[in-house]
C-alpha positions as CSV (number, residue, x, y, z in Angstrom):
1,M,0.0,0.0,0.0
2,R,1.4,3.4,-1.1
3,K,1.4,6.2,1.4
4,Y,0.9,9.9,0.7
5,Y,1.5,13.2,2.6
6,L,-0.5,16.4,2.0
7,F,0.6,20.0,2.5
8,S,-1.2,23.1,1.4
9,L,-0.1,26.8,1.3
10,G,-2.4,29.8,1.0
11,C,-6.1,30.0,0.9
12,K,-8.9,27.6,2.0
13,V,-9.6,26.8,-1.6
14,N,-6.2,25.2,-1.8
15,S,-6.9,23.3,1.4
16,Y,-10.1,22.0,-0.1
17,E,-8.4,20.9,-3.3
18,N,-5.6,19.2,-1.5
19,N,-8.0,17.3,0.7
20,A,-10.0,16.3,-2.4
21,V,-6.9,14.8,-3.9
22,G,-6.4,12.9,-0.7
23,T,-9.9,11.5,-0.9
24,L,-9.2,10.4,-4.5
25,L,-6.0,8.7,-3.4
26,D,-7.9,7.0,-0.5
27,G,-10.2,5.6,-3.0
28,H,-7.3,4.0,-4.9
29,G,-5.9,2.3,-1.9
30,Y,-3.4,4.9,-0.7
31,Q,-2.9,5.6,3.0
32,R,-2.4,9.0,4.4
33,V,0.5,9.7,6.6
34,F,1.4,12.9,8.5
35,S,5.1,13.3,7.8
36,P,6.8,13.6,4.4
37,E,9.6,11.2,5.4
38,E,7.1,8.3,5.6
39,A,5.4,9.0,2.3
40,D,5.8,7.4,-1.2
41,A,4.0,10.5,-2.6
42,I,4.0,14.1,-1.4
43,I,1.3,16.4,-2.6
44,L,2.1,20.1,-2.3
45,N,-0.4,22.8,-3.2
46,T,1.2,26.2,-3.7
47,C,0.3,29.8,-3.5
48,S,1.4,32.9,-5.5
49,V,-0.8,35.7,-4.2
50,T,2.2,37.8,-3.1
51,S,6.0,37.7,-3.5
52,R,6.1,36.3,0.1
53,A,3.8,33.5,-1.0
54,D,6.1,32.8,-4.0
55,Q,9.0,32.6,-1.6
56,K,7.2,30.2,0.8
57,S,6.2,28.0,-2.2
58,R,9.8,27.7,-3.4
59,Q,11.0,27.0,0.2
60,H,8.4,24.3,0.7
61,I,9.2,22.6,-2.7
62,A,12.8,22.4,-1.7
63,K,12.0,21.4,1.8
64,M,9.8,18.5,0.7
65,R,12.4,17.3,-1.8
66,K,15.1,17.4,0.9
67,A,12.8,15.6,3.5
68,N,12.3,12.6,1.2
69,P,14.4,12.5,-2.0
70,N,12.8,9.1,-2.9
71,A,9.2,10.1,-2.8
72,A,7.2,11.2,-5.8
73,L,6.8,15.0,-5.4
74,L,3.6,16.3,-7.0
75,V,3.4,20.1,-6.9
76,M,0.2,21.9,-8.1
77,G,-1.5,25.3,-7.6
78,C,-0.9,28.9,-8.4
79,Y,2.9,29.1,-8.0
80,S,3.5,26.1,-10.3
81,Q,1.0,27.4,-12.8
82,L,3.1,30.6,-13.2
83,H,6.6,29.1,-12.5
84,S,6.7,25.5,-13.8
85,E,10.4,25.7,-14.8
86,K,11.5,26.8,-11.4
87,T,9.2,24.2,-9.8
88,E,10.9,21.5,-11.8
89,E,14.4,23.0,-11.0
90,L,13.6,22.7,-7.3
91,G,12.9,19.0,-7.6
92,A,9.2,18.4,-8.4
93,D,8.5,15.2,-10.2
94,I,4.9,16.0,-11.3
95,I,3.9,19.6,-12.0
96,L,0.3,20.6,-12.3
97,G,-1.2,24.1,-12.3
98,G,-4.8,25.1,-11.9
99,A,-6.3,22.3,-14.0
100,N,-6.4,18.5,-14.1
101,R,-5.8,18.1,-10.3
102,A,-8.4,15.3,-10.4
103,K,-5.8,13.3,-12.5
104,A,-3.3,13.3,-9.6
105,W,-3.6,9.5,-9.0
106,E,-3.1,8.8,-12.7
107,Y,0.0,10.9,-12.9
108,L,1.4,9.4,-9.7
109,E,0.9,5.9,-11.1
110,A,2.5,6.9,-14.4
111,F,5.5,8.3,-12.5
112,F,6.0,5.3,-10.3
113,K,6.0,3.2,-13.5
114,E,8.1,5.3,-15.8
115,K,10.2,7.5,-13.4
116,E,10.0,10.4,-15.8
117,T,9.0,14.0,-14.9
118,I,5.4,14.9,-15.8
119,I,4.4,18.5,-16.5
120,D,0.8,19.4,-17.3
121,I,0.6,23.1,-17.3
122,K,-2.0,24.9,-19.5
123,K,-0.7,28.2,-20.9
124,T,-4.1,29.8,-20.2
125,L,-7.0,28.8,-18.0
126,R,-9.4,31.3,-19.5
127,H,-11.6,28.8,-21.3
128,E,-11.3,25.9,-18.8
129,A,-14.4,24.1,-17.4
130,Y,-14.8,23.7,-13.7
131,D,-12.2,21.2,-12.4
132,E,-14.5,18.6,-10.9
133,F,-12.9,16.1,-8.5
134,G,-16.0,13.8,-8.2
135,V,-15.4,13.2,-4.5
136,A,-16.1,14.9,-1.2
137,S,-13.2,16.9,0.4
138,Y,-12.7,16.1,4.1
139,S,-10.7,18.1,6.6
140,E,-9.6,17.1,10.0
141,M,-12.2,19.4,11.6
142,S,-15.9,19.1,12.1
143,R,-16.4,22.0,9.7
144,A,-16.0,20.9,6.1
145,Y,-15.3,23.1,3.1
146,L,-17.6,22.9,0.0
147,K,-16.2,24.6,-3.1
148,I,-18.8,25.9,-5.5
149,Q,-16.9,28.3,-7.8
150,D,-13.4,28.9,-9.1
151,G,-11.5,31.7,-10.9
152,C,-12.4,35.3,-11.7
153,S,-13.0,37.2,-14.9
154,N,-12.4,40.7,-13.6
155,F,-8.6,41.0,-14.4
156,C,-7.9,43.6,-11.7
157,A,-4.4,45.0,-12.0
158,Y,-3.3,43.9,-8.5
159,C,-4.6,40.3,-8.7
160,L,-3.3,37.1,-10.3
161,I,-6.4,35.0,-9.8
162,P,-7.6,35.2,-13.5
163,T,-4.1,34.1,-14.5
164,T,-3.5,31.4,-12.0
165,R,-7.0,30.0,-11.7
166,G,-8.6,31.1,-15.0
167,N,-12.0,32.5,-15.8
168,S,-14.9,32.4,-13.4
169,R,-16.7,29.1,-13.6
170,S,-19.4,27.7,-11.4
171,R,-19.7,24.1,-10.1
172,R,-22.8,22.3,-11.3
173,P,-25.5,22.6,-8.6
174,G,-26.1,18.8,-8.7
175,E,-22.5,18.2,-7.8
176,V,-22.7,20.8,-5.0
177,I,-25.8,19.1,-3.5
178,R,-24.3,15.6,-3.9
179,E,-21.1,16.6,-2.0
180,A,-23.1,18.4,0.7
181,R,-25.3,15.4,1.3
182,K,-22.2,13.2,1.4
183,L,-20.6,15.5,4.0
184,V,-23.8,15.4,6.1
185,D,-24.0,11.6,5.9
186,D,-20.4,11.5,7.2
187,A,-21.3,13.7,10.2
188,A,-19.8,17.1,9.1
189,R,-21.4,19.6,11.4
190,K,-20.9,22.7,9.1
191,A,-20.0,23.2,5.5
192,A,-18.5,26.5,4.5
193,Q,-18.9,27.4,0.9
194,L,-15.7,28.4,-0.9
195,V,-15.5,30.8,-3.9
196,N,-13.0,33.1,-5.4
197,L,-15.7,35.7,-6.2
198,C,-19.2,35.0,-4.8
199,D,-20.9,37.5,-7.2
200,Y,-19.9,35.3,-10.1
201,Y,-21.5,32.0,-8.9
202,G,-24.2,30.9,-11.3
203,L,-23.4,33.1,-14.3
204,P,-22.3,30.3,-16.6
205,V,-25.1,28.0,-15.2
206,I,-27.6,30.4,-13.9
207,S,-30.5,28.3,-15.2
208,L,-29.3,25.6,-12.8
209,I,-30.5,22.9,-15.2
210,N,-27.3,21.0,-15.0
211,S,-28.6,19.4,-11.8
212,R,-31.7,17.4,-12.0
213,G,-34.2,18.4,-9.4
214,I,-33.2,22.1,-9.1
215,Q,-35.7,24.5,-10.5
216,V,-34.5,27.3,-12.7
217,P,-34.7,30.9,-11.6
218,D,-37.6,32.9,-12.9
219,E,-37.4,34.7,-16.2
220,R,-37.3,38.1,-14.5
221,S,-34.2,37.3,-12.5
222,Q,-32.5,36.0,-15.6
223,A,-33.5,39.1,-17.6
224,D,-32.1,41.3,-14.8
225,T,-28.8,39.5,-14.9
226,M,-28.6,39.8,-18.7
227,A,-29.5,43.5,-18.6
228,G,-26.7,44.1,-16.1
229,M,-24.2,42.3,-18.2
230,R,-25.3,44.2,-21.3
231,D,-24.9,47.5,-19.4
232,K,-21.4,46.3,-18.4
233,M,-20.6,45.5,-22.0
234,D,-21.7,49.0,-23.1
235,K,-19.5,50.7,-20.4
236,L,-16.5,48.5,-21.2
237,G,-17.0,49.3,-24.9
238,S,-16.8,53.0,-24.2
239,I,-13.7,52.5,-22.0
240,Y,-12.1,50.3,-24.7
241,D,-12.7,52.9,-27.4
242,A,-11.1,55.7,-25.3
243,Q,-8.2,53.5,-24.5
244,R,-7.7,52.5,-28.1
245,E,-7.7,56.1,-29.1
246,K,-5.1,56.9,-26.4
247,V,-2.9,54.1,-27.7
248,R,-3.2,55.5,-31.2
249,L,-2.2,59.0,-30.1
250,I,0.8,57.8,-28.0
251,S,1.9,55.8,-31.0
252,E,1.9,58.8,-33.2
253,Q,3.8,60.9,-30.6
254,L,6.3,58.1,-30.3
255,E,6.9,58.1,-34.1
256,K,7.5,61.8,-34.1
257,A,9.8,61.6,-31.1
258,E,11.9,58.9,-32.7
259,A,12.1,60.9,-35.9
260,E,13.0,64.2,-34.2
261,Y,15.1,63.0,-31.2
262,G,16.2,59.5,-32.2
263,E,15.0,56.0,-31.1
264,N,17.2,55.9,-28.0
265,S,16.2,59.4,-26.8
266,K,14.8,60.1,-23.4
267,Q,11.6,61.4,-24.9
268,A,11.1,58.2,-27.0
269,D,11.8,56.0,-23.9
270,Q,9.2,57.8,-21.9
271,L,6.6,57.4,-24.6
272,R,7.3,53.7,-25.0
273,I,6.7,53.3,-21.2
274,A,3.4,55.2,-21.6
275,L,2.5,53.2,-24.7
276,N,3.1,49.9,-22.9
277,K,1.0,50.9,-19.9
278,A,-1.9,52.1,-22.2
279,T,-1.7,48.9,-24.2
280,T,-1.8,46.8,-21.1
281,Q,-4.9,48.7,-19.9
282,M,-6.6,48.3,-23.2
283,N,-5.9,44.6,-23.4
284,G,-7.2,44.2,-19.9
285,T,-10.5,45.9,-20.9
286,K,-10.7,43.7,-24.0
287,N,-10.3,40.6,-21.8
288,Q,-13.2,41.8,-19.6
289,M,-15.3,42.4,-22.7
290,D,-14.6,38.9,-24.0
291,A,-15.4,37.3,-20.6
292,T,-18.7,39.3,-20.3
293,Q,-19.7,38.4,-23.8
294,A,-19.0,34.7,-23.2
295,G,-21.2,35.0,-20.1
296,L,-24.0,36.5,-22.1
297,N,-23.8,33.8,-24.8
298,T,-23.8,31.1,-22.1
299,L,-26.7,32.7,-20.3
300,A,-28.7,32.9,-23.5
301,E,-28.1,29.2,-24.2
302,A,-29.0,28.4,-20.7
303,Q,-32.3,30.2,-21.0
304,Q,-33.2,28.2,-24.1
305,A,-32.2,25.0,-22.4
306,A,-34.1,25.9,-19.3
307,G,-37.3,26.3,-21.4
308,D,-36.7,22.8,-22.8
309,A,-36.0,21.4,-19.4
310,T,-39.1,22.9,-17.7
311,D,-41.2,21.3,-20.4
312,S,-39.9,17.9,-19.7
313,T,-39.5,17.7,-15.9
314,S,-41.1,18.9,-12.7
315,M,-38.7,17.5,-10.2
316,T,-38.0,19.6,-7.1
317,L,-34.8,20.0,-5.2
318,K,-36.2,17.7,-2.5
319,E,-36.8,14.9,-4.9
320,A,-33.4,15.2,-6.6
C-alpha cells in the first residue's frame, strides 16, 4: 500500500483541493501519513498571491524534496501554474497548475511506472471548465469546506487569480448538492462554501438545469442578470474605445519623437513606457469584454435549455 502526505499553502480553496486529492487517493488504496519522510508520494499545493507566497512556495518545494528524496513529489496550484520551470528545477516530479488536479492519481501511477518527470501546465485557463474532482473533500475538523466556484473574470491590475485560476466558472448545482449530502452523511457539522468571487457564482449555469431536481430561476431574474451584463458591455465598450484612441495618439507621438530626437532618446523611452501601460490597460479591458460576452452567450443558451427542461421535468430539489 502506497502512502501519501498532503501539505497546502495559501487559501482555504487550496486546502479544499488538497483534501479532495487525498480523498481520491484513499479511493485508490493509498494511505495518508502525516510526515513527508514516511510517504511514497508528497502532494504540495502552492500559492502565488504575493511575493512572500512565492518565496514560501519555493521554500516548501525544496523542503519536501530534501525531506524525502525518494518520494514522488507532486506540486500543483498557483505558483507552479506561473513558474513551472522553477518548480521543476527545485525537484518536483509531477507539476500541475490550476487544472487537471483530479488526475493526480493517474499521474502518480505513471510516474511510479516510468520514473519520468510529468508536466501538465496549460498556458491559459481562461476557457477551462470547472475542475470537478468527483469526490467529497474532508478536513480534520468538524467543519467541512464545499467549493462551488473557481476563478475570476475581472482582471484587476493587482490580482493574479484570473491568470493562476482562470476564468470564473461555477460548479454544477447537482455536484454541490451531492457533495453536501455526502458531508452530512459523514457527520460534518458545518459546510463553509468556498468561492474566489461570490458574485460570479451561477453566471455560466444560472439556469441551474445541469442538476436534475433544481428548479430554474424565474425569467425576470435571468432578464435582470442579462440586462446588467449588457450594461457592463456598453460601459466596457466606451472605455475600450477611449483606451484604443489613447494608444493611437501615443503611437503617433512616439513616431514623431523617434524621428526628431532618435530611437534611443529620453523622450522616446518615456513614450514607450506610456504606450506599454496604455496597451496593457486596453488589453485588460478587452479581456473583460470577452469574458462578459461569453457569459451573455452562455446565459442565452441556458435560458433556451431551461425552457426545454421545464417542459420535460417537474422535479423539485427535495426529490433530486
